Structures are given as structure tokens and as C-alpha cells.
PDB file as gemmi writes it, atoms N, CA and C in Angstrom:
CRYST1    1.000    1.000    1.000  90.00  90.00  90.00 P 1                      
ATOM      1  N   MET A   1       3.193  26.916 -72.797  1.00  0.00           N  
ATOM      2  CA  MET A   1       2.528  27.279 -74.062  1.00  0.00           C  
ATOM      3  C   MET A   1       1.313  27.565 -74.196  1.00  0.00           C  
ATOM      4  N   PHE A   2       0.946  28.717 -74.851  1.00  0.00           N  
ATOM      5  CA  PHE A   2      -0.358  29.092 -74.845  1.00  0.00           C  
ATOM      6  C   PHE A   2      -0.487  30.731 -75.940  1.00  0.00           C  
ATOM      7  N   ALA A   3      -1.606  30.462 -76.645  1.00  0.00           N  
ATOM      8  CA  ALA A   3      -1.495  31.554 -77.362  1.00  0.00           C  
ATOM      9  C   ALA A   3      -3.103  32.070 -77.035  1.00  0.00           C  
ATOM     10  N   PRO A   4      -2.887  33.056 -76.012  1.00  0.00           N  
ATOM     11  CA  PRO A   4      -4.591  33.635 -76.024  1.00  0.00           C  
ATOM     12  C   PRO A   4      -5.013  34.232 -76.894  1.00  0.00           C  
ATOM     13  N   GLN A   5      -4.332  34.983 -78.211  1.00  0.00           N  
ATOM     14  CA  GLN A   5      -5.119  35.737 -78.992  1.00  0.00           C  
ATOM     15  C   GLN A   5      -5.654  34.482 -80.079  1.00  0.00           C  
ATOM     16  N   ILE A   6      -4.997  33.812 -80.229  1.00  0.00           N  
ATOM     17  CA  ILE A   6      -5.335  32.413 -81.122  1.00  0.00           C  
ATOM     18  C   ILE A   6      -6.799  31.869 -80.228  1.00  0.00           C  
ATOM     19  N   HIS A   7      -6.768  31.612 -79.190  1.00  0.00           N  
ATOM     20  CA  HIS A   7      -7.619  31.194 -78.353  1.00  0.00           C  
ATOM     21  C   HIS A   7      -9.092  31.640 -78.482  1.00  0.00           C  
ATOM     22  N   GLN A   8      -8.709  33.094 -78.298  1.00  0.00           N  
ATOM     23  CA  GLN A   8      -9.971  33.967 -78.039  1.00  0.00           C  
ATOM     24  C   GLN A   8     -10.381  33.628 -79.529  1.00  0.00           C  
ATOM     25  N   SER A   9      -9.456  34.132 -80.618  1.00  0.00           N  
ATOM     26  CA  SER A   9     -10.286  34.295 -81.962  1.00  0.00           C  
ATOM     27  C   SER A   9     -10.905  32.861 -82.264  1.00  0.00           C  
ATOM     28  N   ARG A  10     -10.738  31.712 -81.555  1.00  0.00           N  
ATOM     29  CA  ARG A  10     -11.308  30.253 -82.381  1.00  0.00           C  
ATOM     30  C   ARG A  10     -12.642  30.716 -81.082  1.00  0.00           C  
ATOM     31  N   LEU A  11     -12.640  31.196 -80.214  1.00  0.00           N  
ATOM     32  CA  LEU A  11     -13.941  31.161 -79.215  1.00  0.00           C  
ATOM     33  C   LEU A  11     -14.707  31.766 -80.026  1.00  0.00           C  
ATOM     34  N   ASP A  12     -14.340  33.311 -80.786  1.00  0.00           N  
ATOM     35  CA  ASP A  12     -15.564  33.896 -81.009  1.00  0.00           C  
ATOM     36  C   ASP A  12     -16.052  33.637 -82.312  1.00  0.00           C  
ATOM     37  N   SER A  13     -15.117  32.742 -82.911  1.00  0.00           N  
ATOM     38  CA  SER A  13     -15.965  32.079 -84.290  1.00  0.00           C  
ATOM     39  C   SER A  13     -16.562  30.802 -84.335  1.00  0.00           C  
ATOM     40  N   TRP A  14     -16.146  29.813 -82.944  1.00  0.00           N  
ATOM     41  CA  TRP A  14     -17.058  28.832 -83.018  1.00  0.00           C  
ATOM     42  C   TRP A  14     -18.655  28.867 -83.415  1.00  0.00           C  
ATOM     43  N   PRO A  15     -19.295  29.872 -82.482  1.00  0.00           N  
ATOM     44  CA  PRO A  15     -20.499  29.787 -82.593  1.00  0.00           C  
ATOM     45  C   PRO A  15     -21.241  29.919 -84.132  1.00  0.00           C  
ATOM     46  N   GLN A  16     -20.688  30.897 -84.869  1.00  0.00           N  
ATOM     47  CA  GLN A  16     -20.908  30.808 -86.179  1.00  0.00           C  
ATOM     48  C   GLN A  16     -20.632  29.595 -87.105  1.00  0.00           C  
ATOM     49  N   HIS A  17     -19.539  28.791 -86.583  1.00  0.00           N  
ATOM     50  CA  HIS A  17     -19.433  27.584 -87.631  1.00  0.00           C  
ATOM     51  C   HIS A  17     -19.990  26.527 -86.792  1.00  0.00           C  
ATOM     52  N   TYR A  18     -20.360  26.437 -85.628  1.00  0.00           N  
ATOM     53  CA  TYR A  18     -21.008  25.457 -85.138  1.00  0.00           C  
ATOM     54  C   TYR A  18     -22.436  25.858 -84.455  1.00  0.00           C  
ATOM     55  N   PRO A  19     -23.171  26.372 -84.901  1.00  0.00           N  
ATOM     56  CA  PRO A  19     -24.499  27.048 -84.269  1.00  0.00           C  
ATOM     57  C   PRO A  19     -25.279  26.004 -83.917  1.00  0.00           C  
ATOM     58  N   TRP A  20     -25.493  24.721 -83.748  1.00  0.00           N  
ATOM     59  CA  TRP A  20     -26.290  23.501 -83.150  1.00  0.00           C  
ATOM     60  C   TRP A  20     -25.573  23.459 -81.689  1.00  0.00           C  
ATOM     61  N   ILE A  21     -24.534  23.823 -81.276  1.00  0.00           N  
ATOM     62  CA  ILE A  21     -23.770  23.861 -79.996  1.00  0.00           C  
ATOM     63  C   ILE A  21     -24.360  24.751 -79.293  1.00  0.00           C  
ATOM     64  N   ASP A  22     -24.972  24.561 -77.842  1.00  0.00           N  
ATOM     65  CA  ASP A  22     -25.514  25.251 -77.067  1.00  0.00           C  
ATOM     66  C   ASP A  22     -24.396  26.208 -76.435  1.00  0.00           C  
ATOM     67  N   PRO A  23     -24.659  27.518 -76.296  1.00  0.00           N  
ATOM     68  CA  PRO A  23     -23.650  28.518 -75.677  1.00  0.00           C  
ATOM     69  C   PRO A  23     -22.930  28.354 -75.208  1.00  0.00           C  
ATOM     70  N   THR A  24     -23.612  27.497 -73.741  1.00  0.00           N  
ATOM     71  CA  THR A  24     -22.829  27.227 -72.673  1.00  0.00           C  
ATOM     72  C   THR A  24     -22.014  25.986 -72.695  1.00  0.00           C  
ATOM     73  N   GLY A  25     -21.784  25.431 -73.702  1.00  0.00           N  
ATOM     74  CA  GLY A  25     -20.853  24.636 -74.500  1.00  0.00           C  
ATOM     75  C   GLY A  25     -19.569  24.732 -74.689  1.00  0.00           C  
ATOM     76  N   TYR A  26     -19.381  26.333 -74.539  1.00  0.00           N  
ATOM     77  CA  TYR A  26     -18.284  26.816 -74.915  1.00  0.00           C  
ATOM     78  C   TYR A  26     -17.654  27.148 -73.651  1.00  0.00           C  
ATOM     79  N   GLU A  27     -18.283  26.827 -72.352  1.00  0.00           N  
ATOM     80  CA  GLU A  27     -17.872  27.668 -71.043  1.00  0.00           C  
ATOM     81  C   GLU A  27     -16.238  27.256 -70.495  1.00  0.00           C  
ATOM     82  N   TYR A  28     -16.361  25.726 -71.002  1.00  0.00           N  
ATOM     83  CA  TYR A  28     -14.888  25.439 -70.465  1.00  0.00           C  
ATOM     84  C   TYR A  28     -13.501  25.867 -71.018  1.00  0.00           C  
ATOM     85  N   PHE A  29     -14.062  26.402 -72.313  1.00  0.00           N  
ATOM     86  CA  PHE A  29     -13.141  27.221 -73.221  1.00  0.00           C  
ATOM     87  C   PHE A  29     -12.910  28.633 -72.839  1.00  0.00           C  
ATOM     88  N   ARG A  30     -13.616  28.749 -72.355  1.00  0.00           N  
ATOM     89  CA  ARG A  30     -13.837  30.028 -72.152  1.00  0.00           C  
ATOM     90  C   ARG A  30     -13.096  30.587 -70.760  1.00  0.00           C  
ATOM     91  N   THR A  31     -13.135  29.503 -69.903  1.00  0.00           N  
ATOM     92  CA  THR A  31     -12.836  29.590 -68.613  1.00  0.00           C  
ATOM     93  C   THR A  31     -11.197  29.292 -68.590  1.00  0.00           C  
ATOM     94  N   ARG A  32     -10.892  28.607 -69.758  1.00  0.00           N  
ATOM     95  CA  ARG A  32      -9.428  27.973 -69.828  1.00  0.00           C  
ATOM     96  C   ARG A  32      -8.585  29.240 -70.435  1.00  0.00           C  
ATOM     97  N   LEU A  33      -8.982  30.188 -70.880  1.00  0.00           N  
ATOM     98  CA  LEU A  33      -8.266  31.597 -70.980  1.00  0.00           C  
ATOM     99  C   LEU A  33      -7.434  32.119 -70.093  1.00  0.00           C  
ATOM    100  N   GLY A  34      -8.508  32.295 -68.774  1.00  0.00           N  
ATOM    101  CA  GLY A  34      -7.689  32.709 -67.516  1.00  0.00           C  
ATOM    102  C   GLY A  34      -6.809  31.404 -66.743  1.00  0.00           C  
ATOM    103  N   GLN A  35      -7.372  30.495 -67.204  1.00  0.00           N  
ATOM    104  CA  GLN A  35      -6.526  29.677 -66.253  1.00  0.00           C  
ATOM    105  C   GLN A  35      -5.420  28.808 -67.066  1.00  0.00           C  
ATOM    106  N   ALA A  36      -5.191  28.905 -68.351  1.00  0.00           N  
ATOM    107  CA  ALA A  36      -4.150  28.856 -69.183  1.00  0.00           C  
ATOM    108  C   ALA A  36      -3.063  29.892 -68.845  1.00  0.00           C  
ATOM    109  N   ARG A  37      -3.436  31.204 -68.707  1.00  0.00           N  
ATOM    110  CA  ARG A  37      -2.633  32.027 -68.562  1.00  0.00           C  
ATOM    111  C   ARG A  37      -1.603  31.577 -67.113  1.00  0.00           C  
ATOM    112  N   ARG A  38      -2.663  31.320 -66.147  1.00  0.00           N  
ATOM    113  CA  ARG A  38      -1.924  30.973 -64.834  1.00  0.00           C  
ATOM    114  C   ARG A  38      -0.910  29.828 -64.933  1.00  0.00           C  
ATOM    115  N   ASP A  39      -1.438  28.666 -65.471  1.00  0.00           N  
ATOM    116  CA  ASP A  39      -0.649  27.334 -65.605  1.00  0.00           C  
ATOM    117  C   ASP A  39       0.453  27.818 -66.392  1.00  0.00           C  
ATOM    118  N   VAL A  40       0.659  28.754 -67.265  1.00  0.00           N  
ATOM    119  CA  VAL A  40       1.673  29.048 -68.084  1.00  0.00           C  
ATOM    120  C   VAL A  40       2.563  29.777 -66.816  1.00  0.00           C  
ATOM    121  N   GLU A  41       2.393  30.515 -66.052  1.00  0.00           N  
ATOM    122  CA  GLU A  41       3.050  31.192 -65.483  1.00  0.00           C  
ATOM    123  C   GLU A  41       3.798  30.403 -64.032  1.00  0.00           C  
ATOM    124  N   HIS A  42       2.672  29.647 -63.725  1.00  0.00           N  
ATOM    125  CA  HIS A  42       3.372  28.447 -62.665  1.00  0.00           C  
ATOM    126  C   HIS A  42       4.246  27.603 -63.491  1.00  0.00           C  
ATOM    127  N   GLY A  43       4.124  27.131 -64.345  1.00  0.00           N  
ATOM    128  CA  GLY A  43       4.931  26.131 -64.780  1.00  0.00           C  
ATOM    129  C   GLY A  43       6.225  27.044 -65.276  1.00  0.00           C  
ATOM    130  N   LEU A  44       6.338  28.064 -65.635  1.00  0.00           N  
ATOM    131  CA  LEU A  44       7.300  28.630 -65.841  1.00  0.00           C  
ATOM    132  C   LEU A  44       8.141  28.807 -64.824  1.00  0.00           C  
ATOM    133  N   ALA A  45       7.587  29.573 -63.612  1.00  0.00           N  
ATOM    134  CA  ALA A  45       8.309  29.536 -62.422  1.00  0.00           C  
ATOM    135  C   ALA A  45       8.635  28.272 -61.826  1.00  0.00           C  
ATOM    136  N   ILE A  46       8.182  27.062 -61.892  1.00  0.00           N  
ATOM    137  CA  ILE A  46       8.725  25.705 -61.611  1.00  0.00           C  
ATOM    138  C   ILE A  46      10.078  25.659 -62.366  1.00  0.00           C  
ATOM    139  N   THR A  47       9.733  25.724 -63.943  1.00  0.00           N  
ATOM    140  CA  THR A  47      10.889  25.326 -64.437  1.00  0.00           C  
ATOM    141  C   THR A  47      11.966  26.449 -64.377  1.00  0.00           C  
ATOM    142  N   LEU A  48      11.908  28.085 -64.041  1.00  0.00           N  
ATOM    143  CA  LEU A  48      13.123  28.616 -63.680  1.00  0.00           C  
ATOM    144  C   LEU A  48      13.803  28.151 -62.277  1.00  0.00           C  
ATOM    145  N   GLN A  49      13.026  28.004 -61.588  1.00  0.00           N  
ATOM    146  CA  GLN A  49      13.458  27.184 -60.274  1.00  0.00           C  
ATOM    147  C   GLN A  49      14.044  26.219 -59.954  1.00  0.00           C  
ATOM    148  N   HIS A  50      13.611  25.682 -60.674  1.00  0.00           N  
ATOM    149  CA  HIS A  50      14.458  23.878 -60.433  1.00  0.00           C  
ATOM    150  C   HIS A  50      15.382  23.354 -61.880  1.00  0.00           C  
ATOM    151  N   TYR A  51      15.106  23.982 -62.729  1.00  0.00           N  
ATOM    152  CA  TYR A  51      16.021  23.848 -63.922  1.00  0.00           C  
ATOM    153  C   TYR A  51      16.896  24.590 -64.302  1.00  0.00           C  
ATOM    154  N   THR A  52      18.305  24.644 -63.500  1.00  0.00           N  
ATOM    155  CA  THR A  52      19.030  25.669 -63.437  1.00  0.00           C  
ATOM    156  C   THR A  52      20.206  25.282 -64.359  1.00  0.00           C  
ATOM    157  N   THR A  53      20.619  24.098 -64.832  1.00  0.00           N  
ATOM    158  CA  THR A  53      21.625  23.719 -65.376  1.00  0.00           C  
ATOM    159  C   THR A  53      21.029  23.403 -66.675  1.00  0.00           C  
ATOM    160  N   TYR A  54      22.241  23.334 -67.347  1.00  0.00           N  
ATOM    161  CA  TYR A  54      22.211  23.123 -69.063  1.00  0.00           C  
ATOM    162  C   TYR A  54      21.661  21.902 -69.235  1.00  0.00           C  
ATOM    163  N   GLU A  55      21.980  20.730 -68.618  1.00  0.00           N  
ATOM    164  CA  GLU A  55      21.678  19.346 -68.537  1.00  0.00           C  
ATOM    165  C   GLU A  55      19.898  19.472 -68.705  1.00  0.00           C  
ATOM    166  N   GLY A  56      19.575  20.047 -67.204  1.00  0.00           N  
ATOM    167  CA  GLY A  56      17.995  19.904 -66.766  1.00  0.00           C  
ATOM    168  C   GLY A  56      17.222  21.038 -67.798  1.00  0.00           C  
ATOM    169  N   GLN A  57      17.699  22.347 -68.246  1.00  0.00           N  
ATOM    170  CA  GLN A  57      16.908  22.607 -69.549  1.00  0.00           C  
ATOM    171  C   GLN A  57      16.944  21.874 -70.838  1.00  0.00           C  
ATOM    172  N   GLN A  58      17.888  21.166 -71.338  1.00  0.00           N  
ATOM    173  CA  GLN A  58      17.736  20.357 -72.204  1.00  0.00           C  
ATOM    174  C   GLN A  58      16.823  19.263 -72.010  1.00  0.00           C  
ATOM    175  N   ARG A  59      16.673  18.722 -70.697  1.00  0.00           N  
ATOM    176  CA  ARG A  59      15.720  18.077 -70.467  1.00  0.00           C  
ATOM    177  C   ARG A  59      14.253  18.319 -70.272  1.00  0.00           C  
ATOM    178  N   MET A  60      14.221  19.813 -70.156  1.00  0.00           N  
ATOM    179  CA  MET A  60      12.813  20.435 -70.318  1.00  0.00           C  
ATOM    180  C   MET A  60      12.424  20.413 -71.698  1.00  0.00           C  
ATOM    181  N   LEU A  61      13.530  20.907 -72.501  1.00  0.00           N  
ATOM    182  CA  LEU A  61      12.995  20.982 -74.149  1.00  0.00           C  
ATOM    183  C   LEU A  61      12.547  19.511 -74.475  1.00  0.00           C  
ATOM    184  N   GLU A  62      13.274  18.327 -74.022  1.00  0.00           N  
ATOM    185  CA  GLU A  62      13.159  17.271 -74.278  1.00  0.00           C  
ATOM    186  C   GLU A  62      11.237  16.885 -74.605  1.00  0.00           C  
ATOM    187  N   ILE A  63      10.958  17.377 -73.072  1.00  0.00           N  
ATOM    188  CA  ILE A  63       9.581  17.066 -72.588  1.00  0.00           C  
ATOM    189  C   ILE A  63       8.705  17.812 -73.395  1.00  0.00           C  
ATOM    190  N   LEU A  64       9.188  19.275 -73.646  1.00  0.00           N  
ATOM    191  CA  LEU A  64       8.298  20.154 -74.604  1.00  0.00           C  
ATOM    192  C   LEU A  64       8.078  19.512 -75.925  1.00  0.00           C  
ATOM    193  N   GLN A  65       9.318  18.972 -76.410  1.00  0.00           N  
ATOM    194  CA  GLN A  65       9.114  18.544 -77.865  1.00  0.00           C  
ATOM    195  C   GLN A  65       8.603  17.316 -78.227  1.00  0.00           C  
ATOM    196  N   PHE A  66       8.170  16.681 -76.957  1.00  0.00           N  
ATOM    197  CA  PHE A  66       7.845  15.219 -76.802  1.00  0.00           C  
ATOM    198  C   PHE A  66       5.951  15.979 -76.996  1.00  0.00           C  
ATOM    199  N   LYS A  67       5.905  16.733 -76.330  1.00  0.00           N  
ATOM    200  CA  LYS A  67       4.306  17.170 -76.286  1.00  0.00           C  
ATOM    201  C   LYS A  67       3.907  17.947 -77.287  1.00  0.00           C  
ATOM    202  N   LEU A  68       4.990  18.384 -78.165  1.00  0.00           N  
ATOM    203  CA  LEU A  68       4.581  19.049 -79.635  1.00  0.00           C  
ATOM    204  C   LEU A  68       4.683  18.224 -80.365  1.00  0.00           C  
ATOM    205  N   ASP A  69       4.879  16.658 -80.418  1.00  0.00           N  
ATOM    206  CA  ASP A  69       4.773  15.614 -81.053  1.00  0.00           C  
ATOM    207  C   ASP A  69       3.783  14.959 -81.025  1.00  0.00           C  
ATOM    208  N   ILE A  70       3.318  14.909 -79.818  1.00  0.00           N  
ATOM    209  CA  ILE A  70       1.903  14.441 -79.362  1.00  0.00           C  
ATOM    210  C   ILE A  70       0.816  15.424 -79.965  1.00  0.00           C  
ATOM    211  N   LEU A  71       0.629  16.691 -79.572  1.00  0.00           N  
ATOM    212  CA  LEU A  71      -0.164  17.613 -80.462  1.00  0.00           C  
ATOM    213  C   LEU A  71      -0.073  17.465 -82.081  1.00  0.00           C  
ATOM    214  N   TRP A  72       0.935  17.320 -82.398  1.00  0.00           N  
ATOM    215  CA  TRP A  72       1.103  17.486 -84.123  1.00  0.00           C  
ATOM    216  C   TRP A  72       0.617  16.000 -84.785  1.00  0.00           C  
ATOM    217  N   SER A  73       0.932  14.692 -84.000  1.00  0.00           N  
ATOM    218  CA  SER A  73       0.108  13.152 -84.295  1.00  0.00           C  
ATOM    219  C   SER A  73      -1.134  13.624 -84.069  1.00  0.00           C  
ATOM    220  N   MET A  74      -1.753  14.289 -83.523  1.00  0.00           N  
ATOM    221  CA  MET A  74      -3.140  14.299 -82.879  1.00  0.00           C  
ATOM    222  C   MET A  74      -4.006  15.070 -84.321  1.00  0.00           C  
ATOM    223  N   LEU A  75      -3.245  16.258 -84.566  1.00  0.00           N  
ATOM    224  CA  LEU A  75      -3.491  17.157 -86.038  1.00  0.00           C  
ATOM    225  C   LEU A  75      -3.204  16.416 -87.001  1.00  0.00           C  
ATOM    226  N   ASP A  76      -2.198  15.419 -87.344  1.00  0.00           N  
ATOM    227  CA  ASP A  76      -2.205  14.530 -88.581  1.00  0.00           C  
ATOM    228  C   ASP A  76      -3.256  13.622 -88.751  1.00  0.00           C  
ATOM    229  N   ALA A  77      -3.818  13.223 -87.604  1.00  0.00           N  
ATOM    230  CA  ALA A  77      -4.839  12.003 -87.679  1.00  0.00           C  
ATOM    231  C   ALA A  77      -6.401  12.611 -88.056  1.00  0.00           C  
ATOM    232  N   MET A  78      -6.513  13.685 -87.498  1.00  0.00           N  
ATOM    233  CA  MET A  78      -7.520  14.562 -87.886  1.00  0.00           C  
ATOM    234  C   MET A  78      -7.705  14.940 -89.007  1.00  0.00           C  
ATOM    235  N   SER A  79      -6.541  15.647 -89.491  1.00  0.00           N  
ATOM    236  CA  SER A  79      -6.498  15.858 -91.133  1.00  0.00           C  
ATOM    237  C   SER A  79      -6.530  14.946 -91.980  1.00  0.00           C  
ATOM    238  N   MET A  80      -6.137  13.778 -91.820  1.00  0.00           N  
ATOM    239  CA  MET A  80      -6.183  12.578 -92.189  1.00  0.00           C  
ATOM    240  C   MET A  80      -7.690  12.206 -92.589  1.00  0.00           C  
ATOM    241  N   ALA A  81      -8.387  12.185 -91.173  1.00  0.00           N  
ATOM    242  CA  ALA A  81      -9.835  11.211 -91.231  1.00  0.00           C  
ATOM    243  C   ALA A  81     -11.049  12.292 -91.912  1.00  0.00           C  
ATOM    244  N   TYR A  82     -10.417  13.925 -91.435  1.00  0.00           N  
ATOM    245  CA  TYR A  82     -11.885  14.662 -92.288  1.00  0.00           C  
ATOM    246  C   TYR A  82     -11.614  15.649 -93.326  1.00  0.00           C  
ATOM    247  N   GLU A  83     -10.192  15.756 -93.428  1.00  0.00           N  
ATOM    248  CA  GLU A  83      -9.731  16.552 -95.121  1.00  0.00           C  
ATOM    249  C   GLU A  83      -9.788  15.176 -96.094  1.00  0.00           C  
ATOM    250  N   LEU A  84      -8.904  14.523 -95.731  1.00  0.00           N  
ATOM    251  CA  LEU A  84      -8.397  13.585 -96.853  1.00  0.00           C  
ATOM    252  C   LEU A  84      -8.985  12.224 -96.578  1.00  0.00           C  
ATOM    253  N   ASN A  85     -10.538  11.876 -95.911  1.00  0.00           N  
ATOM    254  CA  ASN A  85     -11.143  11.101 -95.815  1.00  0.00           C  
ATOM    255  C   ASN A  85     -10.810   9.365 -95.765  1.00  0.00           C  
ATOM    256  N   ARG A  86      -9.480   9.605 -94.951  1.00  0.00           N  
ATOM    257  CA  ARG A  86      -8.393   8.751 -94.947  1.00  0.00           C  
ATOM    258  C   ARG A  86      -8.870   8.362 -93.019  1.00  0.00           C  
ATOM    259  N   PRO A  87      -9.614   7.587 -92.829  1.00  0.00           N  
ATOM    260  CA  PRO A  87      -9.930   7.508 -91.283  1.00  0.00           C  
ATOM    261  C   PRO A  87      -8.921   6.326 -90.856  1.00  0.00           C  
ATOM    262  N   PRO A  88      -8.790   6.246 -89.228  1.00  0.00           N  
ATOM    263  CA  PRO A  88      -7.910   5.440 -88.615  1.00  0.00           C  
ATOM    264  C   PRO A  88      -7.949   4.016 -89.023  1.00  0.00           C  
ATOM    265  N   TYR A  89      -6.903   3.648 -89.664  1.00  0.00           N  
ATOM    266  CA  TYR A  89      -6.524   2.160 -90.116  1.00  0.00           C  
ATOM    267  C   TYR A  89      -7.449   2.132 -91.737  1.00  0.00           C  
ATOM    268  N   HIS A  90      -7.243   3.226 -92.313  1.00  0.00           N  
ATOM    269  CA  HIS A  90      -7.802   2.865 -94.076  1.00  0.00           C  
ATOM    270  C   HIS A  90      -6.736   2.243 -94.537  1.00  0.00           C  
ATOM    271  N   SER A  91      -5.819   1.840 -94.343  1.00  0.00           N  
ATOM    272  CA  SER A  91      -4.662   0.942 -94.968  1.00  0.00           C  
ATOM    273  C   SER A  91      -4.675  -0.352 -94.855  1.00  0.00           C  
ATOM    274  N   VAL A  92      -5.441  -0.568 -93.663  1.00  0.00           N  
ATOM    275  CA  VAL A  92      -5.505  -2.060 -93.207  1.00  0.00           C  
ATOM    276  C   VAL A  92      -6.803  -2.483 -93.436  1.00  0.00           C  
ATOM    277  N   THR A  93      -7.936  -1.808 -93.440  1.00  0.00           N  
ATOM    278  CA  THR A  93      -9.163  -2.629 -93.791  1.00  0.00           C  
ATOM    279  C   THR A  93     -10.150  -1.375 -94.393  1.00  0.00           C  
ATOM    280  N   ASP A  94     -11.125  -1.983 -94.978  1.00  0.00           N  
ATOM    281  CA  ASP A  94     -11.992  -0.905 -95.209  1.00  0.00           C  
ATOM    282  C   ASP A  94     -13.245  -0.951 -94.345  1.00  0.00           C  
ATOM    283  N   GLN A  95     -13.294  -1.852 -93.581  1.00  0.00           N  
ATOM    284  CA  GLN A  95     -14.296  -1.758 -92.479  1.00  0.00           C  
ATOM    285  C   GLN A  95     -14.166  -0.446 -91.488  1.00  0.00           C  
ATOM    286  N   LYS A  96     -15.240  -0.239 -90.897  1.00  0.00           N  
ATOM    287  CA  LYS A  96     -15.670   1.089 -90.166  1.00  0.00           C  
ATOM    288  C   LYS A  96     -15.084   0.254 -88.558  1.00  0.00           C  
ATOM    289  N   VAL A  97     -13.753   0.062 -88.336  1.00  0.00           N  
ATOM    290  CA  VAL A  97     -13.520  -0.061 -87.143  1.00  0.00           C  
ATOM    291  C   VAL A  97     -12.731   0.992 -86.141  1.00  0.00           C  
ATOM    292  N   TRP A  98     -13.011   2.220 -86.796  1.00  0.00           N  
ATOM    293  CA  TRP A  98     -12.834   3.306 -85.825  1.00  0.00           C  
ATOM    294  C   TRP A  98     -13.649   3.556 -84.903  1.00  0.00           C  
ATOM    295  N   HIS A  99     -13.493   4.496 -83.894  1.00  0.00           N  
ATOM    296  CA  HIS A  99     -14.422   5.140 -83.056  1.00  0.00           C  
ATOM    297  C   HIS A  99     -15.949   5.241 -83.302  1.00  0.00           C  
ATOM    298  N   LYS A 100     -16.949   4.933 -83.000  1.00  0.00           N  
ATOM    299  CA  LYS A 100     -17.861   5.102 -83.389  1.00  0.00           C  
ATOM    300  C   LYS A 100     -18.873   6.853 -83.597  1.00  0.00           C  
ATOM    301  N   GLY A 101     -18.071   7.362 -82.796  1.00  0.00           N  
ATOM    302  CA  GLY A 101     -18.172   8.957 -82.901  1.00  0.00           C  
ATOM    303  C   GLY A 101     -17.820   9.441 -84.216  1.00  0.00           C  
ATOM    304  N   ILE A 102     -16.824   8.989 -85.312  1.00  0.00           N  
ATOM    305  CA  ILE A 102     -16.236   9.629 -86.187  1.00  0.00           C  
ATOM    306  C   ILE A 102     -17.562   9.203 -87.387  1.00  0.00           C  
ATOM    307  N   THR A 103     -17.855  10.329 -87.971  1.00  0.00           N  
ATOM    308  CA  THR A 103     -18.714   9.923 -89.152  1.00  0.00           C  
ATOM    309  C   THR A 103     -18.072  10.454 -90.469  1.00  0.00           C  
ATOM    310  N   LEU A 104     -17.923   9.859 -91.449  1.00  0.00           N  
ATOM    311  CA  LEU A 104     -17.083   9.970 -92.417  1.00  0.00           C  
ATOM    312  C   LEU A 104     -18.391   9.879 -93.741  1.00  0.00           C  
TER     313      LEU A 104                                                      
END                                                                             
């Protein structure tokens, strides 16, 4: 799964939203554009070659769903912390017990 247009759009807008980041700091993400396309093609080739049965294909869909669940959970956590001001463990303690890199 890769959305090159979305990735490129983000790359194009990041410097205006994060002007304090040195432009070289985006290099990893720029190189990922080409690498991700290659990785997607490689993953698809492996999938088509090895998962030729219905059961195998269902297993691959389960793995993909697991990946999406993880990404969704990460998005939930970031949304809770940065948009709703509910950092990790907010329902358990009012102490700042989360990672010290998060400033709210």
C-alpha cells in the first residue's frame, strides 16, 4: 500500500508548515518515494507468486488488516494527544508520565 500523490503532496507542504526543519531533514522521505514504489511492486510479486490459494490470500488480507489496525491505532494516539489534549495515560493519572518528547 502506497499513495505516491499523497506522499508527494505532504513533502511539498511540509517546508511551509515546519520552517524550522533543515531541508536535508526531509531527504529520507524524498528517497522513500522511489523506494516505496519498488517495495510495493516486490511485495505484490511475492504475494502473487506464493499465495495462489483462497486460504493463502485470506491470510494475506488478515496480515494487511493487522497493519492497517496498527496504523489506525497510531493515528488515534496522535489525535488524542495533539488535537484533544489527551496524552497517553490521561485517564489514569494527571502526572506527565508519557514520553518526554511530547509537549502539550
